[in-house]
N, C-alpha and C positions, 0 to 999 in steps of 0.2 A: 822570400824563398818568390812567392807571387809576383814581388814588386819586378823580382831582376828577367823574371820571364815578358811581364807588360812591356820592361824598358829594351828586352832586345826582339818581341815582336815589334811594337812601336818604330823604333829605330833599325829596323831591318825591311819596313814599309815606308816611312819616310826618311829624307835624305839627310846625314848628319850638318851637314851646312844651311839648310835653312832655321837649324835652333837658337843661338846666341845673335849672331849680327842680323838677324831681321828685327826684332824689335829697334835696334839701334837704328839702322841703314838704313829701311822702308816704314817705318809703322812714327819713329819718334822724331821728324819732321816737322816743319813753319807749314807746307804746306798742307799735309792731312792734319796737322794739331787745326789751323785753319779752317779748312772745310768740317769735321768732326765738333771741334766747340760751334761752329755754326749754325750749324745743325744740329744742336744738342739738346735741345727742346723736342723736337719732330723726334728724336730717337730715343728718349726718356720717354712718352707718352708711350710711344710703342711698345716699350719694354713697363710700364703701369697696367698696359692692357693683360696683361701676365699673372701667374700667382707668381705669388712673391713666398721665399726666393723663387728666382729666376733656372730654375731649371735643365737639364737638359728636353724634358718633351716641350716644353716652352720653346727655343731655340727652335727644333722640327718645324713646330708649328708656323713660328716666324717666317722661319727662310724656302721648307717646303710644302706648306701649306695653304699659306692665309698670305703670302705677299702673289702678287699676279700680274708675269706668272709668277711661278717658282723662283728662288735664284737659286737657289741649289738641287738640283733633280735627282746628286749621285750622295745616301747618306755616308756613304764611307767618306768625303771628300768633307762633308759638318761634319763629323768624326772628328778627322785628318785638323781640323783648323779648330773644332774647339779643343781638344789633348793640346795643340800646342797657346791657346788662347792662356791654361791654366800660368797661374802665376804662383807657384806654390812655394819657393824658395824664395822670391822676394816677399812674400807674403804669407812664412808660414806662422807666423805668430797669431792670427785671426783659424778660427778654427775652421768656419765657414770654406778657405781655403783649402782645405786640406779634403773634402769633397768634390771628387771629381765631377759631381754632377750637378751642382749649385754652382754659376756666374753669378758674378760681380757687375759692375756698369761697364768700369774698365774692363772687364775681360770681354764682353759681349760687344764693345768698342773694336776690338782689339782680333774678335770673331768675326767681322765684317770686313776687316782689311783684309784678312788670311783666306775668307770666304772668297770673296772675290778675285785675290792673286790664285788661289787652289783654281778653281775655275775656267783660269783664262791660263791654264798651260795647255800646250800641242794648239793653242788654239789663234786666227789671228789677232786680237788682245794681247796675247804675252809681251808683248815688247811696248806696249802702251807704259805712261807712268802711276804712280798707285793710286794716283789722286780722281787720277780719268778713267778708273775702275771702279771703283768708288761714287764717283760721280753718271756714272749708267746703272749703277743698285738702286742708290741713294732713294728716289723719289717712290718704287714700287715700293720701298719697306717703310718707307712712313706713311704711304696712303693706308695702310693700314689701320691706323689709328686717325688719323685723317685723311680725305675721300679729297680735300682741298688743299692739301699739303700743299709745299711749293719752297723748292731747296735752294739753299742760300747756296753757290756758284765760290763764294770769294773772290774773284774777280777783281781787280785794279780797276778803278776805272779812271 
């Protein structure tokens, strides 16, 4: 009963077309994979600064409070990215995946992608490639853990 209600509320606020194909068409591609792998250690260091398991409160601190300037200004956008990043069907055999308030490393990475995409809606950045959107916030995210962080842009020479 509650699950049906939540599904109706979420679906009414989020366009259906962003559910299944988003991962396959936007996130699971070579450019994004290379970018996230190239900056994996910096992103992991950010995650390690917060309690384990990574809770929504940690996510909110990372994206809204500790990143300067804040990567996300509207909590509703962060909630949307968090809900969409959950992989409960794919990972339903893992007990922690059933907890909507706890996030794995892969869900954090997906949330980063979704946050920058959601933030760019109805802005001049909306038509940029996802990689460019991620690059625009990656440094400020990684500077949470290391003020001297350097972003690997994964450019081929």
